[in-house]
N, C-alpha and C positions, 0 to 999 in steps of 0.2 A: 503496500499500498503505499510506503514512504518513495518509492522510484515514481509509483503512480501519478502521485501528488505533485512529484518535482517534473517529472514528463509534462505532465497538465500545463503547470508554471510555463516553461520555457514556448509552449507550443501557442500559447495564448499572452505573452507579454505585452503586444502590441495593444491587444483589445484591454488588459488590466488597465496600461497607463492610463486610457481612454474614459473605463470606463468604471473602474475602482474610486469611492467618492468616500469612506469608510476608512479613511487611509491610518488615523491614528489610533484607534479601537486594535488596527493590524499591528500599527508598531509598538502599542503598548502592550500585546500580548509576547511579542519577540522578545521585547525588553527583558518581561518577567521571568524570561526563560533563557537569559543570558545568552540572546542570540543575536544582539544589536550594541554597539557599542554607544556611550551616553555622547560622543561627539556629532558621531551616524544621527542616532536620536534625536538630536537638537536644530540638526540639518534641515532633520523631516519637519519635526513641530514649526519651525518657525519658518516654512515654503508659505505662499501667500495662497497658492490655490492647491485643490487637488489633484492635479495632476503633476506641478513641482513638486509636490511631497512622493506620489506613486514614481517619479523619476529618480529622485534620492532614495526611495526605497528598492528599488530596481537594482541600484548597484549594490545593497547589501545585499540581495539576492545572489546577485553573481559570482560577488566572493565571497558568501558562505557556502556554496556548493550545495546538494542536493538534501542535505540536513536542513536547512534554513527553507531552503524551497517548498517543503513539507511541511515545514508548519507556517510557514505563510497558507499552504494551500489550507489547512485545518482552520486555520484563524480564519482565512474567506468563505468557509464553507459557514462558520458558527455566523458571521456576522453577515454573511450576505449570499445565501446560498440560493437565491433566485439565480444573482446573474453565474454561479457555475454551471446550477442547471442549462440555463442558456445558451452559454457556449460550448456546455457537452455536447447540445444537440449536434453539432457543427463538428464534432472531432475528426468523425467519419470524413471530413473535405479536407482539411487542414493536416498537412504532412509535417512530421518531426521534422527540423533541420538541424544545419549543424549549429555549434555555439553562438547565442544571439549575441550581437554587435553593440555598442553603448546603444542609451536607450536614443539618444538625438538622432541612429540614424535608424530607426522602425518607422516604416510610412506609415502615418495617424490612420486608422480605421481600417488596415487592410493584414495585418496580421504577418506580411511580409518584410522583408530587409532589404538594404540597399546597399550596396560593395562600394561606390564611389558616389554615382548620382543614377537613380534609375531612369530606364526611356521613356519614362510620363510623367516626370519629374523636371518643375520649370519654377526657377530661381531669379528673383529682381531684387537687387537690393536685399532689404531684411525680409523680404517673405518668399514664400518657399509655397507649391502649391502642384496639385496631380492630374492633369489632363484627362485621365480616364475616372476621377472621381470625382464627378458634379454632382452638388446638393440640389439645382434647380439654377430655372432662370427668377433672376431679379425684375425690378423694373425697366433699366438700362443694362443689363448682362448677364453674364452666367457665373453663377457662384460656384466653387471647388473648393473642394476640402483641402487642407495644408497647414501650415503655423509660420510662427512671426517669429522674428529672431529677436527675443530681449535684447540680449546680451551677448557676449561671446562666448557664454557656456550655456543659457537658457532660451529653450524654445517652447514656443506657448501654441497649443492645438488654435487654429484658425479656421475663418469662412472666408475663404479670399473672392470677392468682385470683380470680375476681368470686364473691363469697360473700354469700349472703342475710344479713341483720341477724338472723334470727330464728336463725340457726347462728353467733353469733358466738362465743358459751364455747367453741366447739370451734375456730373460727378464732384464737382468742386463745391457746389451747394450743397450735394447730401452731405460731406465731409463737414462744412460750418456748422449745418442744422446736429450732424452727430457729435461736434463739438462742445456745441450749446447744450446739447442734452445728457452729456456725458456725465457719469458716475451716479445717476437715476438708477436703480435695482431693476426697473422694469422697462430700460430703454437697453438694448443690445449695447455693447460696448466697441468703441472705436479703435483700432490701437495703431493704426498707419498709413501710409500710401504712399505707393512705389511708381515707375512709370518707365515706359522703354517707348522704342519706336513707332509700337501701332498701339499700346492700351497701357491706359491706367490700371493701377491693383491698389482696391482697398482692404485691407483685411481689420476684420470683426471680430470678436468673439464667437466660439463656436458652441453652438450648442446639442442637447439631445436630439430636437426634433422640431416640425414645425408642427401645427396645430390640426391640419387638414391631413396629419398622418397617422393620428391618434385614433380616426374614425372609419378605415378603410375596411374592406372584409379581407385586404390580401396581411394587413399589418393588423397585428395586439401590442397595442402601445401600453404596456402599466404605468400609472402616474403614477404610483407608491404614495395611496393614499389621497393627493390633492384633489379637495372636492372641487365640483364644476362647480360652483359658487365661489369658491376662494380663487379658481381661476380667473373667473369674470371679475372677479372685485382685483385682479393683481392687473387684469388688461385695463380696465379704467380708472387706476390709479396712473397705471402709464399715460394713458390718453389724456387725464388730466394735468398730468408733468408736462406734455406736449403744447395743449392748449393754455395752459400758464404762462406760455414764452410764445403766443402768438404763434402759434405753427399751427398747419392745419396739415395731417397725413395722406389723406384722399387716397388712398388705398387699402384702408383697412379690409381683412379679411384673415381665414385660417391660415392661411400661406405664408402672413407674415406675423404672425404669432408664435414666436417659439418659445421651447421649453428647457431649461436651462437646469442642469442636476446638481443638485446643492448635496449636501452631507445627509439629508434627513429626504427630503421629497422633492419638487422642482417649483422653481421658480419663473415667473412667465416674461418674456422680453418682446418689447415691440421691436418691430425689424423694417429694413427696405425702406431709406425717404427719400426714392427717385422720384415719386411724385408729389414729394410734399411741398407747402408752399408757408414760407414766411408772412407774415403780415407785418406791414408800417406799424408802427404802435398807435397809430391814430385811424388805423384801419379793422373791421371787424370783417371783411369781406375781401374774394377775389375776383380777379376779373375771369370770365369763360374765353376770354381771349389769351388767357396763360397755356391752354389746354389742359390734359391731365384729367380724363374723365374718371381716371379708374377702371377697376375690373367690373365686366360686365356679369352683371348678376349680383354684383355686391355694392354696386353704386347708387347713392339716393336718385330720386325721381328728379329733383333739381337741375342736375347736371345732363340727366338724358333731354330734356324739354327746351329745346333752342328760342321756342317762344316765350318761356317765361319770365316775367319782368323781375328784375332785382339780381343778386350777381351773390352766389353760394359761399356758406361760413363754415365755421367749423361744425355746424349739425351735421352737416355730411357723414362728417366721422361718425356722430351719433345714430344717423340712420344704420351705416355699414355694419356696427357697432350690436343693433339690434341682432341681425342677420345672423353673427356672431353668439349670439344670448342663444337664440334658438337653436342653433348648428349644435352646440355644446349640451346640452339640457335634453335635445333629444336623439344624442349619437349618431350625429351628422344628416339630418335633414334642413331644409331650407325652406322659409314661413312664405316663399314665393314659387316654390313649385321646382319642376325639370328646368334643367338650365337654359333649354330650348323657347321657354316662356317665361322665364323670368322677367328681362326686360320689360316686355308687355305689361308685366302683372305690376311691377313696380311702377312704371308711367302711371296705370291705373288704380293704385292703390289697392290691388286684390291682394290679399294675405290669408295664410290658414295657419292657425296655430294648435290645430287639431292635435298636434304631435304630443303636445304639453298633457300629462294627468289631471283629470280634473279634481280628482280624490288626494291630489298629494299637495302638503300644503308648500312646500317649495316653488312648488308648480304654478300653484295659484298667485301667490306672490310674485313669481315669474312674469306671469304672463300680463299682470296689470303694470307694468314696470315697462315688455316689450312694446306692448301697444303705445303707450306714450312715448318711448322712442323710436318705434317705426311712424308713425303720422307722417303724411303727405308733406303737409304743410313744414317747415324746417323752423320757424318762429314760435311752432309751438312744444316741440324735440327740448326735454331738458336738458341741461349744460352736464358735462359730466361729473364735475361736484354734485348737481342734484342727483343723478343717476347712486352717484356713492351713499348718499343719503336717505336712498329709498329703503323700506323696511325688508325687502329682498336679503337685503345683505346684513340688518340685524340679528343679534344670536336670539336663540328662541326665548333666553331670559327677558330681552330687552323687550320681545315681541309681548310676552306675556304681560310685565310691567305695564308696556304701553295700552293695551287693552283692558288691563283692571284698572287705570286709572281714566280711560273711557266711561269704560261700567260703574264708576264712582263718582264721576261727573253727572251721568245722566240721572244716576239714581238720587243724587241731591236734591 
């Protein structure tokens, strides 16, 4: 069994660096069994991210040999059996290789080694990305899996957005918005920008998945206890932060809502600001001539109706968020039916919330809020701040206190 555990660790070390988040409990186990020196333990403990902690722990495993790797395997079983089982499903497809190189030479998310430079690896300045490992398409370019070189010794996993130079003005605007919104926990973090003769490259923090990957038949994505109401609350906190800086996202949809794994659960991150609009301090709306209609089927009716008087406001994000609310609460359904009917139904204000359960208290609260957010007239939609104050987000205790207070007032 000891040898099996060590072999398993060798086969899946690249995945461990990406996916092990409970690093300190494992390091504590190894330290209590005298398998890790104080200096190495201190390096792990003071590392800022779980990936950085795991890279330092990797060096310990390599120098400690099979015995330490087996101890790591046993501790991982104790703290994250789900991950071990998930990786075990693919064991038959991953062939054991020679001794792994240093962690900095492991291709993120692939489990393969690079000798000096993999054929699918491209580097520009501090950014490296893998051309055969794209994460999807953003508003202005393709997003690849890669990493960002923090300094001479440390690499941080990153999502790398590659944009044609012809669209540099859009990219510059996106970077400016990311910098303005940086350090909010519910907005994706910006790392750096690099440039070559053909493309501009933007490196941002890499997340586990986008929201649309959680509700497909092909993929089962474990949210590790993150409740729908918590997910939606974090989304609205992110939108509130954008709107407080007079920024309209203009493309709110499940694909642009990311999930970042932390030590316990997930944190919601709003991403892709390629269509976003920074309003002047004295303005509350933007001109339709600025383009960026958003994604068909998720955009607000006022951006579809060319004859409509008045310019769009941040209320377009609230409308899109209402569709996301319904999508999350119903496991992937849309309030405006199938994709080929959505645009017409949105223009006509025809929505269907029958997917919500009429006998479920949370869904009753949600239906009231969604109807408020999805209304065709933008001036009647609530602000992001008002959405967060809705009873849907109240604790059960607060709701009971409220209804008790109303009851006492009626009886008085």
